[in-house]
Backbone as JSON Lines, residues from 0, in Angstrom:
{"i":0,"aa":"X","n":[3.25,6.95,-6.18],"ca":[2.84,6.04,-5.15],"c":[3.4,4.65,-5.43]}
{"i":1,"aa":"X","n":[3.12,4.08,-6.6],"ca":[3.61,2.74,-6.93],"c":[5.13,2.68,-6.9]}
{"i":2,"aa":"X","n":[5.77,3.67,-7.5],"ca":[7.23,3.68,-7.58],"c":[7.84,3.71,-6.19]}
{"i":3,"aa":"X","n":[7.28,4.51,-5.31],"ca":[7.79,4.59,-3.94],"c":[7.65,3.27,-3.2]}
{"i":4,"aa":"X","n":[6.52,2.59,-3.39],"ca":[6.3,1.3,-2.73],"c":[7.26,0.25,-3.28]}
{"i":5,"aa":"X","n":[7.52,0.28,-4.57],"ca":[8.43,-0.7,-5.15],"c":[9.87,-0.46,-4.73]}
{"i":6,"aa":"X","n":[10.23,0.77,-4.44],"ca":[11.59,1.09,-3.99],"c":[11.78,0.83,-2.5]}
{"i":7,"aa":"X","n":[10.71,0.63,-1.77],"ca":[10.77,0.33,-0.33],"c":[10.85,-1.19,-0.16]}
{"i":8,"aa":"X","n":[11.91,-1.67,0.51],"ca":[12.08,-3.11,0.67],"c":[10.87,-3.78,1.31]}
{"i":9,"aa":"X","n":[10.33,-3.2,2.37],"ca":[9.21,-3.84,3.07],"c":[7.92,-3.78,2.26]}
{"i":10,"aa":"X","n":[7.65,-2.65,1.6],"ca":[6.45,-2.55,0.78],"c":[6.53,-3.47,-0.43]}
{"i":11,"aa":"X","n":[7.69,-3.49,-1.07],"ca":[7.87,-4.34,-2.25],"c":[7.73,-5.82,-1.88]}
{"i":12,"aa":"X","n":[8.26,-6.21,-0.72],"ca":[8.15,-7.6,-0.27],"c":[6.68,-8.0,-0.12]}
{"i":13,"aa":"X","n":[5.86,-7.12,0.43],"ca":[4.43,-7.41,0.55],"c":[3.76,-7.49,-0.82]}
{"i":14,"aa":"X","n":[4.06,-6.55,-1.69],"ca":[3.45,-6.53,-3.02],"c":[3.8,-7.79,-3.83]}
{"i":15,"aa":"X","n":[5.0,-8.3,-3.66],"ca":[5.47,-9.45,-4.44],"c":[5.25,-10.79,-3.74]}
{"i":16,"aa":"X","n":[4.75,-10.78,-2.52],"ca":[4.57,-12.01,-1.75],"c":[3.46,-12.87,-2.37]}
{"i":17,"aa":"X","n":[3.8,-14.06,-2.88],"ca":[2.78,-14.9,-3.53],"c":[1.76,-15.49,-2.55]}
{"i":18,"aa":"X","n":[2.03,-15.41,-1.25],"ca":[1.09,-15.93,-0.26],"c":[-0.12,-15.01,-0.08]}
{"i":19,"aa":"X","n":[0.02,-13.75,-0.43],"ca":[-1.11,-12.82,-0.34],"c":[-1.93,-12.9,-1.62]}
{"i":20,"aa":"X","n":[-3.21,-13.22,-1.48],"ca":[-4.09,-13.33,-2.65],"c":[-5.19,-12.28,-2.62]}
{"i":21,"aa":"X","n":[-5.26,-11.51,-1.56],"ca":[-6.26,-10.44,-1.43],"c":[-5.54,-9.13,-1.15]}
{"i":22,"aa":"X","n":[-6.03,-8.06,-1.76],"ca":[-5.41,-6.75,-1.58],"c":[-6.48,-5.69,-1.48]}
{"i":23,"aa":"X","n":[-6.33,-4.81,-0.53],"ca":[-7.19,-3.64,-0.42],"c":[-6.31,-2.4,-0.37]}
{"i":24,"aa":"X","n":[-6.69,-1.38,-1.11],"ca":[-5.93,-0.12,-1.12],"c":[-6.91,1.03,-1.0]}
{"i":25,"aa":"X","n":[-6.45,2.1,-0.35],"ca":[-7.28,3.29,-0.24],"c":[-6.39,4.52,-0.2]}
{"i":26,"aa":"X","n":[-6.96,5.65,-0.61],"ca":[-6.26,6.92,-0.57],"c":[-7.24,7.99,-0.11]}
{"i":27,"aa":"X","n":[-6.74,8.87,0.72],"ca":[-7.53,10.03,1.12],"c":[-6.71,11.28,0.83]}
{"i":28,"aa":"X","n":[-7.38,12.32,0.4],"ca":[-6.72,13.59,0.1],"c":[-7.21,14.62,1.11]}
{"i":29,"aa":"X","n":[-6.25,15.27,1.76],"ca":[-6.58,16.31,2.74],"c":[-5.58,17.44,2.57]}
{"i":30,"aa":"X","n":[-5.98,18.47,1.87],"ca":[-5.07,19.57,1.56],"c":[-4.69,20.41,2.76]}
{"i":31,"aa":"X","n":[-5.32,20.17,3.9],"ca":[-4.99,20.94,5.11],"c":[-3.87,20.28,5.91]}
{"i":32,"aa":"X","n":[-3.33,19.15,5.43],"ca":[-2.27,18.46,6.15],"c":[-0.96,18.53,5.39]}
{"i":33,"aa":"X","n":[0.11,18.15,6.05],"ca":[1.46,18.26,5.48],"c":[1.63,17.45,4.19]}
{"i":34,"aa":"X","n":[1.16,16.21,4.17],"ca":[1.44,15.33,3.03],"c":[0.33,15.29,1.98]}
{"i":35,"aa":"X","n":[-0.81,15.83,2.27],"ca":[-1.98,15.94,1.38],"c":[-2.59,14.58,1.02]}
{"i":36,"aa":"X","n":[-1.8,13.64,0.49],"ca":[-2.32,12.32,0.12],"c":[-1.85,11.28,1.12]}
{"i":37,"aa":"X","n":[-2.77,10.47,1.59],"ca":[-2.46,9.37,2.51],"c":[-2.95,8.07,1.88]}
{"i":38,"aa":"X","n":[-2.08,7.09,1.83],"ca":[-2.39,5.8,1.22],"c":[-2.29,4.69,2.26]}
{"i":39,"aa":"X","n":[-3.05,3.63,2.07],"ca":[-2.94,2.45,2.9],"c":[-3.06,1.2,2.04]}
{"i":40,"aa":"X","n":[-2.41,0.14,2.48],"ca":[-2.49,-1.16,1.82],"c":[-2.85,-2.19,2.88]}
{"i":41,"aa":"X","n":[-3.67,-3.14,2.51],"ca":[-3.99,-4.28,3.37],"c":[-3.86,-5.54,2.54]}
{"i":42,"aa":"X","n":[-3.09,-6.49,3.04],"ca":[-2.84,-7.74,2.34],"c":[-3.38,-8.9,3.16]}
{"i":43,"aa":"X","n":[-3.86,-9.93,2.48],"ca":[-4.36,-11.08,3.22],"c":[-4.63,-12.27,2.33]}
{"i":44,"aa":"X","n":[-5.16,-13.29,2.96],"ca":[-5.59,-14.51,2.28],"c":[-6.95,-14.9,2.83]}
{"i":45,"aa":"X","n":[-7.79,-15.56,2.04],"ca":[-9.09,-15.99,2.55],"c":[-8.93,-17.03,3.65]}
{"i":46,"aa":"X","n":[-9.89,-17.06,4.54],"ca":[-9.86,-18.08,5.61],"c":[-10.36,-19.39,5.09]}
């Protein structure tokens, strides 16, 4: 998961962006689907 995000230009740009100070991540596993693992990232800054 981490390696794939770091190799993706858009994902890596978000991960390395110093303007984002908040991060949320989640994963769900569903063995009945094609990819089995689904990940999401949410980036932000406090208001």
